[in-house]
N, C-alpha and C positions, 0 to 999 in steps of 0.2 A: 556490557556483555557478560563479564564475569558474574555480576549480580543475577542476571537472567538464568545463566547456567547452573549457578548455585541453588537459585530458587527451584529450578526444574528438578535438580537431584534431590533436594529436600523433599519436594512433592511426591517423588516416586518412592523414596527410601521409606516414607512413613505409611505406605500402602499396607493395609492389613486385610484379613478375610472379610471384615465388615465393610471394607471400602468399595466404591464403585469406580471402575477405571474404564473409560472409553478411548480407543484409538481410532483415527480416521483419516481419510483423505477428502479433499474437496476442491471446488472450482469457484472463482470469485470474478467480480466485474466491478472496477473502481472507476471513479469519474473525478480525477484530481483537479483541482482549481488552484492557481497561483495568483496570490495577490501582492503586487508592488507597484511602484510608479512607472516602471519600464513598459509593463504591458497594459496598464491603465485598465480599461473595461474589457479587454480581450483575455480573460482569465483561464479559459478552458481550451484544451487542444483536442483530445479524443479519449475514448474509454480506454481503460487499462485491464485487459483480462489476465487471469493468473491462476495458479494452483497453490494448494496449501496442504500441509500436514498438521495434525492436531492431536494432542493427548490431554484428556481431562480427568482430574482426580476429584472424587466427591466422597466424603464420609457418608455411609448409607443412611444414618438418621440425621444428617446435619443439613444446613440450609446454605452453606458457602461451598463454592467449588473453585478450583485452580485449574487453569488451561495454559498450555504452552503451544504456540502456533508458530510454524515456519513457513514463510510464503516466498513465491517468485512471481513477478510479472514484468511487462515491458511498459514503461511509462515514458509519456510524451509531455513536455512541458513548454509553454510559451515563454520565450526569453526577453525579446525586445521587438519593438515595432520600428519600422523604418519606411522609406518611400512616402514621406508626409503622413505616416502613421496608417497607411492603408495596408501594408504587408506586414507579417509577423515572422520572426525567425523562431523556430522550435528546436529543442535539443531532445534527443532519444537517450533513454537510460535503461540498462538492466537493473532491476530493483529486487534485491534479496533482503528480506525483512524477518525480524523475530519479534514476537509479542508475548507478554505474560499477562493473563487476564484473571482478575478476581471477580467471580459473578455469584450473585444469590441464585438459589435454586427454588423453584415454585413447582410443586406436583400438581399435575392436571389429570383429567379423566383419561382412560384408556393407556395408562402407563406413560403418558406424555409428560414432558417437562418444559418449563420456561426458565431460561438462564439469562440474567441481565446484570451488567456491572461495568467496570472500568479496567484499564490496563496501561501499561507503559511498554515501550519496546525501542527498537532501532531500526533504521533503514540503511542499507549499504547501496549507494547509487554508483554505477559505472557507466560513463558517456560512451554511446555507442555510433553518434553521428548527428547531423543536423538536417533540417529541411525547412522549406519556406512555404508559406500559405499561398493560396490562389485567390485571394481576396480583391486582387486588381487584375487588369489586362497585361500587366508588366512581367513577361515571361523571363525567367532567370536562365542565363546561358552557362553560368559556372559559379559554383560555391567552393571556397577554399577554407577549410577549418583547420585551426592550428591544434594539434594534439588532442582533439575532442574524444577520440577513442580511449584515451588513457585517464581521463578525469575520474577521480574516485573520491566520494563524499560520504561521511557517515553522520547520521542526523538522529535525534531522539524523537519519538512518536508518543502521542497520548491518545487513548482510544475509549469510546463508549461502544458497548456491544450488547445486542439482544438477539437470542436464538431460541427457536422452537424446535424441540426434539422429540421424535416419537418412534416406536418400534415399526419395522417394516411390515411385520405381521404379528399376530398374537403369539407370545411366548418366544419370539425370535431374538437371537443375540445381535442382530443387525438393525441399527437405528439410522434414520436420516434426520439431518437438521437443516433448516432454513433461517437465514437471518440478516441482519443489517448491522454496519459498523460505521461510525463516524470517526475518522481519523484526522488528528491535527499534527502536522510536522512543523516543527520550529526550524528554520533555516538559520543556523549559526552564522556569525559573521564571516563570510566568505571572502577572503582578501584576494583570491586568484581571479583575474580577469581573462575571460576566453577572447580569442580572436578569430573572427570570422570575416572573410572578405568576399563580396559578391559583386558579379558583373552581370548586368541584364541584357536583353536583346538589343538595345540602343547604346550599348557599351558604357552605360552608367555605372560608376563604380561606387560601392557602399563599403565603408570600413567600420565594422561593428565590434564593440568591446562589451559584450553582455557579462553580467554577473548573476549567480544564482543567489538571490536575496528574496526577502519577504517571508510570507506564510503560505502554507499548502493546507487546504481542507479537502479531504478526500472521502466522500460518501462511497461505501462499498456494500454490494449485495453479495451473498454466498450461499452455497449449498454444500453440505458435508454428508458423507456416508461413514457411519461408525461401526465398530465391533466392540461389543462389551465384554470385557475379560471376566 
């Protein structure tokens, strides 16, 4: 985190009259997939809509840009399968994330630009609860989660990003951008085991001890609205 904020300060402090600076807000939709032995082939839960703020710095005559992105979304991840593998326990998270991108800039017609490159960042996940899939007819009458609301995890992220930007109208200082991002999240060795007890309609008792392990691949589509300073 200190590296990201130091890099952002350096990016802003070197701004000169000949530099191009865009500040913007946007919306995104991610589709996180979790891969580990506990979920097997049930890797995806649901889409993760979110919001983002972005600042981009680019030397006017250069071909490299730097962007700092701060985002927020609600993420649901599959955690473990139970009931003979038919049902899946999910965990819900508040996801606050910061990403620093280095992207190449390609000028296109109509004052449009194509930005593409890579980045690193961090995710700050806070558990907000659990839920169960409806993949079987086994209705759940009660779920008891132990301290799920207080689980906090910080994870490193690696990103590939492509964005197409063009002015809203000829000579306007407002620009819009649409793009895609492929994010990889490495789940560090999590020693904490969550405790979730489930009772179904037939009074069958399941004692689950899921762990957040494995790898997350998160394709994201986004749209940004910029103001060029």
